[in-house]
N, C-alpha and C positions, 0 to 999 in steps of 0.2 A: 504494500500500500504506500503510495507516494505521500510524503509529508505535505500538509496543507500550507499554502503560502497566502499572504494577504495581498490581494489585488485591489488597486484603486482605479476606477474607470473614469476617464475624462470624455464626456459626451454621452448623450442618451438617444442617439438616432437609431435607425433600423439595424445597423451592423452591431451596435452596442447591445441591442436586444438579442441578436443571434449569439453574441459572445457571452452574454449573461447566462443563457441556457447552457452553453458549453462549459462555462466555469462552474456552474452548480453541478453539472453532471460529472465533471472530472475532479474538481477541487473541493466540492461539497459546500462551498460558501463563497460569498463575495464580501470583502471587508468594507470598501468605500466606493462612492460614486459622486461625481461632480458635474454640475451643469451651471452655466451662467444664470439660468432660470432655476432658482432653488426649488421651486414647486415641481419642476420637471425631475429634478434629482430625487426629491422625496417620493414622487410617484413611482419612479424607477426602483427606488429602494424598497418600497412596499411590494412591488410586483415580484422582485427577485430575492427578497429577504436580506437586503444589504444592511450591514450594521450602521454605517455612517453616511449621511448625505451632506454634501458641501455645495455652496454656491460660489466658491472661490477656488480656482485651480491651485493658487499659491498655498492656500491653507491645507488642501488635501496632500499636495506634494511635501509639505512640511511635517505632515503627520508621521511620527517616528515608527509607527506600526505598519506602514505601507511598505511592502517588499517590492512589488512590481506595479508600475504605472502603465495602464493600457490606454493608448491615445486613439480616440475614435472621433476626431474633429475633422473639418475640412483640411485639405492638403496644406493650405497656406499657414496653418497654425501648428503643424507637426513639429517644425524645427524649434520654435521657442519653448514649447512644452517639453520636448525631449531634452533639450539642453538644460532647462531648469531641473528636470527630474534626475539626470545623471549628476549634475552638480550637487544635488541634495542626497546623493548616494543611493538612488533608486534604479533598479533594473527597468528596462523599457521594452514593451511590446507595442509597436505602432502600426496602425493600418497603412496600407500602401496608398499612394506612393510615400515611402518613408520620409523623404524630404522632397523639395522641388529641385535641388541641385546638389552636386557633389561637395561643394564647399561646405554647405550646411551639414551634410552627413559626416564628413571627415572631422569637422570640429567636434561633433558629439561623440564620435568614436574615440577620438584622442582623450577626451575627458573620461569616458567609460573605461578605456584600457588602463588609464592611470589609477582608477579606483577599483579595478577588478570587477566591473559590472557587465551585464549582458545587454546587448541591443539586438532586437530581432523585429521583423515586420510580418504583417498579416498576409503573406503571400502563400495561399493555401497549397499550391502545388509543391512547394518546398517541404511540406509536411505530410502529404498524402502517401500512404504505404505503397501505392502503385509505382510512384516515381522512384522510390528507394529500390524497389525490386528491379525495375527496368534499368536503372543505373548499374546495378550489380550484373545484370545479364549482358549489358554492353561491355562492361569491364572484362567479363569472361569470354567475350568474343562472339556473342550470339549473332550480330549483324556485321561483324568485321569492323574495320575502321570507319568512323563517322565521316561522311563527306559533305552532307548538306542537311540543314534544318529548314523546314518551311512552316510558317505559322501565321494564322489569320485571326483577327478579332474584329468583328463588326457589330456595333450596337446602334440601332436606329433610335436615337433620342428624339423625343417630341420637339418640334420647333418651338422654342421659347427662349428669347434673348435674355430673359431674366433668370433662367435656370443656372445653377452653379456649374453645370457641365460646360456652359458656354461663356463663363465669366473669367476674364483675365485676372481680375482682382482676387478670385478664389482659386487661381491656378488650374482653371478648367482646360478642356481640350482632350483629344483622344489619347495623347501620348502618356500623360501621367495617370489617367483613369483606367484605360484598358491596355495601352501599349506596354505598361509595366509588366503585365501578365505575359505578353508575347515575348518581350525581351528576356524575362526570367526563364521562360521555357527554352528559348534559344541558348542562353548562357548555361543553363543546367546541363545540357547535353554536349556542350563544347568543352574541350580540354583546357582551354585558356581564354583569357579575356580578349575580345576582339580589339585589334589595333587599327583596323580599317573600317570606316563608317561612311557610307554613301546614302544620301536621302533627299527626298523632295516632298513637298506638301501642298495641299490646298487649304485655304483658311475660311473659317466661318466669318460672318459679317462683324462679329465682336472682336476678331483678331486672334482667336484661339485656333489651334490646328483642328481641322475637321477630318481630313483624309491624308494619309501619308504612306509612302513606301520606304522601307529601310533595308539596306544590304549591309551585312557584317562579314568580316573575314578576320580570322585570328592567325597568330604565327605558325600554328600547326596546319594551316591550309584548309581548315574547315570553314564553311560559309553558312550564313543564315539569311533568309529572305522573309521579311515581315510585311504584312498588309493590314492597315488599320483604318477604320472609319467610324464616325459617330453619327452619320446620317443615312446609313444603309446597313441592312442586316447581312452579316456573313456568318458562316458556320465557325464556331470556336474549334478549329481543327489544327493539330500540329502533326508534322511528319518528321521523323528522324531517319535519314537514309544513309546506309552504310554499304560497303562492298558486297556483303552477302545477303542483304535484305533491308526492309524498311519497317519502321514502327509507326502506326497511325493511331492517334488519340483524339477522339471527339469529345467536345465539352471538357476541354483539358484543364481548366482551372481547378475543378474538384473531381477529377476523373477517378473511376474505380476500375476501368477496363481499357485495354489496348489490344490491337491486333498486329501481329508480326507477319509479314509476307516474305517468304524466303525466295531469293532471286533464282537459285539453281533449278528448283522444280515447281515454283509457284505455290508451294504449300503454305497454308495459313495456320497460325497458332493464336488463340485468344488467351490473354493474360488478365486475370482478375485478382485484385488485392485491395482490401479496405472497403469503406463504404462512403459514398458521396455525402450522405446525411450526417456523417460524423466529422466532416472536414474541419470545423473549428475545434472540435475536441482533440484532434490530432495536433493542432496548433498549440493548444493549452498544454498538452502532455509534453510536447517537445520543449516549449519554453520553460516549463517547470524543471524538466530534466537538465536543461542548459544551466539554469540558476543553481540547482542543487549539486550539479556535478561539473561545473565550470566548462560547459560545452558551448556549442553553437558557432565555433570559429569558422568552419567551412561554410555554414549558412551565411554568416556575415560577409565572408569574402565574395560570395555570389551577389549578395545585396549591394555591396560597394561597387562591384564591376558593372552591375546593371545600371546603377545611378550614374556611373561614369559614361556609359553608352548614351543614356537619355540626355545627359547634360551636353555631350558632344553633338547629338542630333539637334537639340534646340540652339546651340551655338551656330551650327551651320545654317539653320533657318533664320537666325538673327532675331529670335523671339524671346523677349524679356518680359517677365511679369512686373507689374507696377511696384510691388513691394520689395523686389530684389535689390 
């Protein structure tokens, strides 16, 4: 039985509700919750049996009993709350995109490493059992050397210039909202961080990225091609192609099933591991394991590499958020 840890939740939106269910299922309890609207925090606390409700992030972060701060706010607020949390000696589990640029993330990582703290993000696929199994199969040579990763994510957001998805002030756009999934999928199956990035984009009328294509190549000669859009539906489909076969994963952010097609004879093999419905529970278990056993370093390396890629992409676009 894993030792219970005191989680403090920042934000009470829909993802915080999903995480509340996961925390109670895995950890058995939630210690604290905070929302700028104290009534919202109290309502959340009542719903999930949370011990303490705060109307101030600073107060919750200063609570000496909080072990882990879970940040479930809009993207533009992640950095400031993460930095305050690690400075206060708290481990951090932050929703994606973990920050809006590499400078922010690296500053937080530096403080965390000095204090022996764990930083992790809510990228479900890094915690799903299926991916851990597939990584091991690839390492054992199931599909030979990886040559190409292809990954799509299209989410047709309703036309609304006031929605956060299309707000530059809230770090909106496809890249940080859905592109982070595609970039993480690509990086997870590549041996090293891409050092070549090619990209182009179309922009929504508010100035955020609406549609983009991104090509990556790393020093090992592996390539990835990503297609993202926020105003047209695409299948959430990822393909990892090697010399001996390819792996196809549909609905990849929380996938429990993959299909391998072997090149030599066309034979297919279905791999199933884990359960989609328990995606956030896997996140909680991994995070608590990292905290209790000083782990998560490989996970953080991938997160940092992904943020470097996303930052490079935006630099090539010349797109800067007003608060940066």
